[in-house]
VOVO-32756 format. One record per residue: residue in one letter; y, x, z of N, C-alpha, C in turn. Coordinates in nm, 2 decimals, padded with zeros to 4 digits. Atoms other than C-alpha are relative to their C-alpha. Layout:
N
KOLMAR resn    n_Y    n_X    n_Z   ca_Y   ca_X   ca_Z    c_Y    c_X    c_Z
KOLMAR    A      Y      X      Z      Y      X      Z      Y      X      Z
...
END
This chain:
176
KOLMAR resn    n_Y    n_X    n_Z   ca_Y   ca_X   ca_Z    c_Y    c_X    c_Z
KOLMAR    X -00.04  00.12 -00.08 -06.61  07.07  01.81  00.06  00.03  00.12
KOLMAR    X -00.08 -00.06 -00.10 -06.45  07.29  02.04  00.15 -00.05 -00.01
KOLMAR    X -00.15  00.06  00.03 -06.11  07.17  01.90  00.01 -00.15  00.12
KOLMAR    X -00.02  00.12 -00.06 -06.17  06.82  02.08  00.06  00.05  00.13
KOLMAR    X -00.02 -00.02 -00.14 -06.16  06.98  02.41  00.15  00.10  00.04
KOLMAR    X -00.12 -00.11 -00.02 -05.84  07.24  02.34  00.12 -00.07 -00.06
KOLMAR    X -00.12  00.05  00.06 -05.61  07.01  02.16  00.03 -00.15  00.06
KOLMAR    X -00.05  00.13 -00.08 -05.41  06.69  02.31  00.02 -00.06 -00.13
KOLMAR    X -00.06  00.08  00.12 -05.25  06.56  01.97 -00.01  00.12 -00.11
KOLMAR    X -00.03 -00.08  00.14 -05.24  06.67  01.61  00.11 -00.07 -00.05
KOLMAR    X -00.12  00.06  00.06 -04.88  06.60  01.48  00.03  00.04 -00.15
KOLMAR    X -00.05 -00.01  00.12 -04.79  06.58  01.11  00.12 -00.05 -00.05
KOLMAR    X -00.16  00.05  00.03 -04.45  06.51  00.93 -00.04 -00.05 -00.14
KOLMAR    X  00.01  00.05  00.11 -04.54  06.30  00.65  00.12 -00.05 -00.08
KOLMAR    X -00.12  00.03  00.06 -04.20  06.32  00.48 -00.06 -00.04 -00.17
KOLMAR    X  00.00  00.06  00.15 -04.18  06.10  00.13  00.12  00.02 -00.08
KOLMAR    X -00.14 -00.04  00.04 -03.82  06.21  00.10  00.06 -00.11 -00.12
KOLMAR    X -00.06  00.07  00.09 -03.74  06.03 -00.23 -00.08 -00.15 -00.07
KOLMAR    X  00.10  00.10  00.05 -04.04  05.77 -00.28 -00.05 -00.08  00.13
KOLMAR    X  00.07  00.12 -00.11 -04.20  05.48 -00.10 -00.12  00.08  00.04
KOLMAR    X  00.12 -00.03 -00.07 -04.49  05.56  00.14 -00.15 -00.04 -00.08
KOLMAR    X  00.11  00.02  00.08 -04.73  05.39 -00.10  00.00  00.09 -00.12
KOLMAR    X -00.01 -00.10  00.14 -04.61  05.59 -00.41 -00.02  00.16  00.04
KOLMAR    X  00.00 -00.15 -00.08 -04.59  05.93 -00.18 -00.16  00.02  00.03
KOLMAR    X  00.14 -00.04 -00.06 -04.96  05.89 -00.09 -00.03  00.00  00.15
KOLMAR    X  00.00 -00.02 -00.12 -04.92  05.83  00.26 -00.12 -00.04  00.05
KOLMAR    X  00.12  00.03 -00.08 -05.25  05.65  00.35 -00.12  00.11 -00.06
KOLMAR    X  00.08 -00.11  00.05 -05.47  05.91  00.12  00.01  00.12  00.08
KOLMAR    X -00.06 -00.12 -00.05 -05.30  06.20  00.25 -00.05  00.01  00.17
KOLMAR    X  00.01 -00.01 -00.13 -05.32  06.09  00.62 -00.17 -00.01  00.01
KOLMAR    X  00.15 -00.01 -00.04 -05.71  06.00  00.59 -00.07  00.13 -00.04
KOLMAR    X  00.08 -00.18  00.02 -05.79  06.36  00.46  00.06  00.06  00.11
KOLMAR    X -00.02 -00.06 -00.11 -05.62  06.48  00.77 -00.09 -00.05  00.10
KOLMAR    X  00.10  00.05 -00.09 -05.83  06.25  00.99 -00.14  00.03 -00.04
KOLMAR    X  00.16 -00.03  00.02 -06.16  06.35  00.82 -00.02  00.15  00.05
KOLMAR    X  00.01 -00.12 -00.06 -06.08  06.70  00.93  00.00 -00.01  00.13
KOLMAR    X  00.00  00.03 -00.17 -05.99  06.59  01.29 -00.15 -00.04  00.01
KOLMAR    X  00.10  00.07 -00.04 -06.31  06.40  01.30 -00.13  00.12 -00.03
KOLMAR    X  00.07 -00.09  00.03 -06.49  06.71  01.16 -00.02  00.08  00.13
KOLMAR    X -00.02 -00.10 -00.12 -06.38  06.91  01.46 -00.03 -00.11  00.13
KOLMAR    X  00.00  00.07 -00.13 -06.45  06.63  01.72  00.10 -00.07  00.04
KOLMAR    X -00.12  00.07 -00.08 -06.11  06.46  01.75  00.00 -00.15 -00.08
KOLMAR    X  00.00  00.13  00.08 -06.06  06.10  01.67  00.15 -00.03 -00.03
KOLMAR    X -00.10  00.02  00.09 -05.80  05.95  01.47  00.12 -00.05  00.11
KOLMAR    X -00.15  00.03 -00.10 -05.57  05.82  01.81  00.02  00.10  00.03
KOLMAR    X -00.08 -00.13 -00.01 -05.50  06.20  01.84  00.09  00.01 -00.09
KOLMAR    X -00.09 -00.01  00.10 -05.28  06.18  01.54  00.11 -00.05  00.03
KOLMAR    X -00.13  00.07 -00.02 -04.91  06.14  01.55  00.08  00.05 -00.13
KOLMAR    X -00.13 -00.02  00.10 -04.64  06.11  01.28  00.11  00.07  00.09
KOLMAR    X -00.08 -00.06 -00.07 -04.44  06.37  01.46  00.16 -00.02 -00.08
KOLMAR    X -00.14  00.03  00.07 -04.13  06.31  01.21  00.00 -00.06 -00.13
KOLMAR    X -00.02  00.03  00.14 -04.07  06.09  00.94  00.13 -00.08 -00.02
KOLMAR    X -00.12  00.02  00.01 -03.79  05.99  00.77  00.04  00.00 -00.17
KOLMAR    X -00.02  00.00  00.14 -03.63  05.91  00.42  00.13  00.02 -00.05
KOLMAR    X -00.10 -00.07  00.02 -03.35  06.08  00.26  00.12 -00.11 -00.05
KOLMAR    X -00.08  00.07  00.04 -03.04  05.85  00.20  00.05 -00.03 -00.12
KOLMAR    X -00.01  00.01  00.17 -03.00  05.92 -00.15 -00.10 -00.11 -00.09
KOLMAR    X  00.09  00.07  00.03 -03.27  05.70 -00.20  00.08 -00.19  00.01
KOLMAR    X -00.07  00.15  00.00 -03.02  05.39 -00.13 -00.02 -00.04  00.14
KOLMAR    X  00.03  00.05 -00.12 -02.99  05.25  00.21 -00.08 -00.12 -00.01
KOLMAR    X  00.12  00.12  00.00 -03.20  04.94  00.10 -00.13  00.08 -00.02
KOLMAR    X  00.12 -00.06  00.00 -03.49  05.18 -00.01 -00.05  00.05  00.13
KOLMAR    X  00.01 -00.08 -00.11 -03.45  05.39  00.29 -00.03 -00.09  00.12
KOLMAR    X  00.03  00.12 -00.07 -03.47  05.06  00.50 -00.14 -00.05 -00.04
KOLMAR    X  00.14  00.07  00.05 -03.79  04.92  00.31 -00.10  00.13  00.00
KOLMAR    X  00.10 -00.10 -00.02 -03.97  05.27  00.31 -00.02  00.02  00.16
KOLMAR    X  00.06 -00.01 -00.13 -03.93  05.31  00.68 -00.07 -00.12  00.07
KOLMAR    X  00.09  00.10 -00.04 -04.06  04.97  00.75 -00.13  00.02 -00.05
KOLMAR    X  00.10 -00.03  00.04 -04.33  05.03  00.51 -00.10  00.11  00.06
KOLMAR    X  00.06 -00.11 -00.09 -04.43  05.35  00.70 -00.06 -00.03  00.11
KOLMAR    X  00.05  00.06 -00.11 -04.46  05.17  01.01 -00.12 -00.07 -00.02
KOLMAR    X  00.09  00.10  00.03 -04.66  04.89  00.85 -00.14  00.05 -00.03
KOLMAR    X  00.10 -00.09  00.03 -04.89  05.13  00.68 -00.09  00.06  00.10
KOLMAR    X  00.06 -00.04 -00.12 -04.96  05.31  01.00 -00.05 -00.07  00.08
KOLMAR    X  00.06  00.11 -00.07 -05.05  05.00  01.17 -00.12 -00.06 -00.08
KOLMAR    X  00.09  00.06  00.08 -05.24  04.85  00.89 -00.14  00.07 -00.03
KOLMAR    X  00.12 -00.10  00.01 -05.47  05.13  00.83 -00.04  00.07  00.12
KOLMAR    X  00.03 -00.10 -00.14 -05.46  05.28  01.20 -00.02  00.14 -00.05
KOLMAR    X  00.00 -00.15  00.04 -05.35  05.59  01.07  00.03  00.07  00.12
KOLMAR    X -00.06 -00.09 -00.10 -05.18  05.74  01.37  00.03 -00.08  00.13
KOLMAR    X -00.02  00.07 -00.12 -05.12  05.64  01.74  00.14  00.01  00.04
KOLMAR    X -00.17  00.00 -00.02 -04.74  05.73  01.76  00.06  00.06 -00.14
KOLMAR    X -00.07 -00.04  00.13 -04.47  05.76  01.49  00.14  00.03  00.07
KOLMAR    X -00.12 -00.03 -00.02 -04.14  05.92  01.55  00.11  00.03 -00.12
KOLMAR    X -00.11 -00.02  00.09 -03.82  05.89  01.35  00.05  00.14 -00.01
KOLMAR    X -00.05 -00.15 -00.03 -03.68  06.23  01.25  00.15 -00.01  00.05
KOLMAR    X -00.11 -00.01 -00.06 -03.33  06.15  01.30  00.07 -00.14  00.05
KOLMAR    X -00.06  00.12 -00.05 -03.16  05.88  01.50  00.15 -00.02 -00.05
KOLMAR    X -00.14  00.00  00.10 -02.80  05.95  01.37  00.03  00.11 -00.09
KOLMAR    X -00.02 -00.11  00.13 -02.70  06.15  01.08  00.06  00.12  00.02
KOLMAR    X -00.06 -00.10 -00.04 -02.60  06.48  01.08  00.18 -00.01  00.00
KOLMAR    X -00.11 -00.02 -00.03 -02.26  06.60  01.20  00.10  00.08 -00.07
KOLMAR    X -00.07 -00.08  00.11 -02.15  06.83  00.93 -00.01 -00.04 -00.14
KOLMAR    X  00.01  00.03  00.15 -02.11  06.79  00.53 -00.05  00.14 -00.02
KOLMAR    X  00.05  00.14  00.03 -02.28  06.78  00.34 -00.13 -00.01  00.06
KOLMAR    X  00.08  00.05 -00.09 -02.51  06.55  00.51 -00.16  00.03 -00.04
KOLMAR    X  00.16  00.01  00.03 -02.90  06.55  00.52 -00.04 -00.15 -00.02
KOLMAR    X  00.01  00.13  00.04 -02.87  06.17  00.53 -00.12 -00.07  00.03
KOLMAR    X  00.10  00.05 -00.03 -03.16  06.09  00.72  00.02 -00.11  00.11
KOLMAR    X  00.00  00.07 -00.11 -03.01  05.90  01.02 -00.01 -00.17 -00.02
KOLMAR    X  00.03  00.17  00.01 -03.08  05.51  01.10  00.14 -00.06  00.05
KOLMAR    X -00.15  00.07 -00.02 -02.73  05.47  01.24  00.09  00.14 -00.03
KOLMAR    X -00.11 -00.07  00.06 -02.38  05.64  01.12  00.01  00.14  00.10
KOLMAR    X -00.04 -00.11 -00.09 -02.28  05.99  01.26  00.13 -00.03  00.04
KOLMAR    X -00.14 -00.02 -00.04 -01.98  06.08  01.45  00.10  00.01 -00.08
KOLMAR    X -00.13 -00.05  00.11 -01.79  06.17  01.15  00.01 -00.13 -00.11
KOLMAR    X -00.02  00.14  00.11 -01.85  05.83  00.95  00.14 -00.08  00.05
KOLMAR    X -00.12  00.08 -00.02 -01.57  05.60  00.93 -00.03 -00.11  00.11
KOLMAR    X  00.04  00.07 -00.12 -01.77  05.38  01.15 -00.12  00.03  00.08
KOLMAR    X  00.11 -00.07 -00.07 -01.93  05.59  01.39 -00.10 -00.07  00.10
KOLMAR    X  00.10  00.06 -00.06 -02.25  05.50  01.53 -00.05 -00.16 -00.02
KOLMAR    X  00.01  00.17  00.04 -02.28  05.17  01.35 -00.16  00.00 -00.03
KOLMAR    X  00.13  00.02  00.07 -02.63  05.06  01.28 -00.02 -00.01 -00.14
KOLMAR    X  00.05  00.04  00.15 -02.78  05.09  00.94 -00.10 -00.09 -00.01
KOLMAR    X  00.09  00.11  00.01 -03.00  04.85  00.79 -00.13  00.06  00.05
KOLMAR    X  00.12 -00.05 -00.06 -03.31  05.07  00.89 -00.02 -00.01  00.13
KOLMAR    X  00.02  00.00 -00.14 -03.23  05.08  01.22 -00.01 -00.18  00.06
KOLMAR    X  00.01  00.11 -00.03 -03.21  04.69  01.23 -00.14 -00.07 -00.04
KOLMAR    X  00.13  00.03  00.04 -03.52  04.66  01.03 -00.10  00.04  00.09
KOLMAR    X  00.08 -00.05 -00.09 -03.70  04.86  01.28 -00.01 -00.09  00.14
KOLMAR    X -00.01  00.08 -00.09 -03.58  04.66  01.55 -00.06 -00.13  00.00
KOLMAR    X  00.05  00.12  00.03 -03.68  04.34  01.40 -00.19  00.04 -00.01
KOLMAR    X  00.11 -00.03 -00.02 -04.02  04.52  01.33 -00.10  00.01  00.13
KOLMAR    X  00.03  00.00 -00.17 -04.07  04.60  01.69 -00.02 -00.11  00.06
KOLMAR    X -00.01  00.11 -00.06 -03.99  04.28  01.80 -00.12 -00.10 -00.05
KOLMAR    X  00.12  00.08  00.06 -04.24  04.10  01.57 -00.12  00.06 -00.02
KOLMAR    X  00.12 -00.06  00.04 -04.51  04.35  01.53 -00.08  00.08  00.10
KOLMAR    X  00.06 -00.07 -00.12 -04.57  04.52  01.85 -00.11 -00.06  00.06
KOLMAR    X  00.14  00.06 -00.04 -04.92  04.48  02.00 -00.07 -00.09 -00.09
KOLMAR    X  00.05  00.09  00.12 -05.03  04.33  01.66 -00.14  00.06  00.02
KOLMAR    X  00.14 -00.03  00.04 -05.40  04.36  01.56  00.01 -00.02 -00.14
KOLMAR    X  00.03  00.01  00.14 -05.46  04.47  01.20 -00.12 -00.09 -00.01
KOLMAR    X  00.12  00.07  00.04 -05.70  04.20  01.04 -00.04  00.00 -00.13
KOLMAR    X  00.04  00.01  00.12 -05.77  04.30  00.71  00.12  00.01 -00.08
KOLMAR    X -00.09 -00.02  00.11 -05.60  04.38  00.37 -00.06 -00.06 -00.12
KOLMAR    X  00.04  00.10  00.11 -05.62  04.16  00.06  00.06  00.07 -00.12
KOLMAR    X -00.02 -00.03  00.13 -05.62  04.30 -00.29  00.07 -00.08 -00.09
KOLMAR    X -00.05  00.11  00.09 -05.38  04.06 -00.46 -00.05  00.03 -00.15
KOLMAR    X  00.04 -00.05  00.10 -05.41  04.25 -00.78  00.00  00.14  00.00
KOLMAR    X  00.00 -00.15  00.00 -05.40  04.62 -00.91  00.13  00.04  00.04
KOLMAR    X -00.13 -00.04 -00.03 -05.03  04.65 -00.79  00.03 -00.06  00.15
KOLMAR    X -00.04  00.07 -00.12 -05.02  04.42 -00.49 -00.10  00.01  00.12
KOLMAR    X  00.13  00.03 -00.14 -05.20  04.45 -00.13  00.11 -00.10  00.10
KOLMAR    X -00.08  00.04 -00.12 -05.12  04.21  00.15 -00.07  00.04  00.13
KOLMAR    X  00.05 -00.04 -00.15 -05.17  04.30  00.51 -00.01 -00.08  00.10
KOLMAR    X  00.01  00.09 -00.08 -05.31  04.07  00.74  00.01  00.05  00.14
KOLMAR    X  00.01 -00.01 -00.12 -05.25  04.08  01.13  00.00 -00.10  00.09
KOLMAR    X -00.03  00.11 -00.13 -05.31  03.89  01.45  00.11  00.04  00.07
KOLMAR    X -00.11 -00.05 -00.07 -04.99  03.88  01.62 -00.07 -00.05  00.16
KOLMAR    X  00.03  00.03 -00.10 -04.97  03.89  01.99 -00.02 -00.10  00.07
KOLMAR    X -00.01  00.15 -00.05 -04.94  03.51  02.04 -00.13 -00.06 -00.03
KOLMAR    X  00.12  00.07  00.05 -05.26  03.46  01.85  00.02 -00.05 -00.14
KOLMAR    X -00.04  00.02  00.13 -05.08  03.37  01.53 -00.05  00.08 -00.09
KOLMAR    X  00.06 -00.10  00.10 -05.18  03.50  01.20  00.12  00.04 -00.09
KOLMAR    X -00.10 -00.04  00.05 -04.94  03.70  01.00 -00.05  00.07 -00.13
KOLMAR    X  00.02 -00.09  00.10 -04.93  03.84  00.63  00.13  00.07 -00.03
KOLMAR    X -00.12 -00.09  00.05 -04.69  04.12  00.52 -00.03  00.04 -00.14
KOLMAR    X  00.03 -00.05  00.12 -04.65  04.20  00.17  00.15  00.06 -00.05
KOLMAR    X -00.08 -00.01  00.03 -04.41  04.38 -00.04  00.01  00.03 -00.15
KOLMAR    X  00.02 -00.02  00.15 -04.34  04.49 -00.41  00.11  00.11 -00.03
KOLMAR    X -00.08 -00.12  00.00 -04.17  04.82 -00.47  00.06  00.00 -00.17
KOLMAR    X -00.02 -00.03  00.16 -04.16  04.81 -00.87  00.04 -00.11 -00.08
KOLMAR    X -00.04  00.12  00.10 -04.07  04.45 -00.99  00.05 -00.12  00.07
KOLMAR    X -00.04  00.12 -00.05 -03.92  04.14 -00.92 -00.12 -00.10 -00.08
KOLMAR    X  00.12  00.07  00.03 -04.23  03.88 -00.94 -00.02 -00.10  00.10
KOLMAR    X  00.05  00.09 -00.11 -04.36  03.56 -00.82 -00.14  00.01  00.05
KOLMAR    X  00.12 -00.02 -00.06 -04.65  03.56 -00.60 -00.05 -00.14  00.04
KOLMAR    X  00.05  00.11 -00.05 -04.88  03.24 -00.54 -00.10  00.05  00.10
KOLMAR    X  00.14 -00.01 -00.10 -05.12  03.25 -00.24 -00.04 -00.14  00.05
KOLMAR    X  00.09  00.11 -00.05 -05.40  03.02 -00.13 -00.03  00.03  00.14
KOLMAR    X  00.04 -00.05 -00.14 -05.38  03.09  00.27 -00.12 -00.09  00.05
KOLMAR    X  00.11  00.09 -00.04 -05.65  02.81  00.31  00.06 -00.08  00.16
KOLMAR    X -00.09  00.05 -00.14 -05.38  02.64  00.57  00.05 -00.14 -00.09
KOLMAR    X -00.07  00.10  00.03 -05.22  02.30  00.56  00.15  00.02 -00.04
KOLMAR    X -00.16 -00.05 -00.03 -04.86  02.44  00.62  00.03  00.15  00.02
KOLMAR    X -00.02 -00.16 -00.02 -04.70  02.80  00.62  00.15 -00.02  00.09
END
């Protein structure tokens, strides 16, 4: 329990590189870290994701989806109190590492926002100061994440990494 008096924060770098946070095991692996922290007297709010990012070779669409999913899972499961994106701009030399959420100075359109930047801007505008309000197991491959937004409205977030499919929801309300 001495650790709690000697450590300000624990920082991990949960890179998934080429896969989604769900497929990469973000939630269970972070929960294992939290168990160890709690064993030594550290609360989960002392955990930070010090570097996160997705390699652009997954494609910019997936990079965007995976980055947004990481933030959402962090919030929905209360996994970490802070999250830091590894690269704001992509590297300035070739070959590139491909993690930037805006173009590099060596790109044809330097410093242009990539889709991941725009998605994170929208996520922050919509989801800052929200409160996780439950997780619905829709079926074996689909979860829905419930939030209470700062203005009091309810919000459900969902996605599907693996297939195009129709989803029917009974939300218990007259309109959506």
